N, C-alpha and C positions, 0 to 999 in steps of 0.2 A: 672592845677594848683593844688599845693600839699598843703593842709592846715594840720599844726601842730593838730595832737590828744590831746595834751595838750591845745591848743587854743580852740577846740570844747568843751573840759570839763569846761573849764574856763567859755565860753560863755554859757553853759548850765547852771553852777551854778548861774550865773548872771541872769537867768530867760528868756534867749534868746531860741526861737525854730529854731532849727536846720534846714536850707534849702537844704543842700546837695551839693552846690556849683556850681552853673550854670555857665559853662564855659564862656559864653559870657557877661553876666551882672555882673559876679563875686559875687553875693549876696550868703552868706554863712550862714546868721541868721537874725532874726528880732523878736521884741517885738511889739504887736499891742495893742494899746488903745486909749485914745482921738488922740493921734499922733502915728505915726510908726517910730521906729528906726530900722534902718538896718545895718547890719556891711557887708560891701562889699570888695572884694579884686582883682579887675579886673585884668587879665593879664598884667604882665611888671609895675602895679601901685603899689603905698603902700595901706596898709590896712586904711579903713574909715569908720566912721560912718555917715550915712545919716539920718537926722531926716525929716520925711515927716510931715508937718504941715497941718491943714485944709486949705482950699483954692488953693491946688495944690502949696503950697510953700515948698521949701527945704533949709536945711542948711546942710553942708557938711565940717566934720572936719577929718583930719589926724589925725592917731593915730598909736601909735607904739604897738606892740603885748603886748610888758612887761608892759604898762600903762594899758591894759586890766588886766594882771595878777595882778598886783599892787593893781588895783581898787577891784578883788575879794578877794584878802588877806584882805583887810581892811573891807570889808563886812561880812566877817565870824565871 
C-alpha cells in the first residue's frame, strides 16, 4: 500500500497519530478520545474514516483524499 506523503502530512496537521499503514487492516492514522476516529485504506478499496463509538458501534464514511486536504486548508 502506497500512501502519499502529503496525505500523511495533512493527517498529522489535523491531529491524527500516524500508524505506519498496516497492510491487512489498512489503518494509517487515528485520533483517540471519547471515540476513536481512524483513517483506513485497505488494499483495493477507497480511503475511509471509521468512527468507533462507545458500545463497540462503528460508523464508516468513504472519503476522497482531496476532501481531507480541503478540511485541513479550512482549519489553518
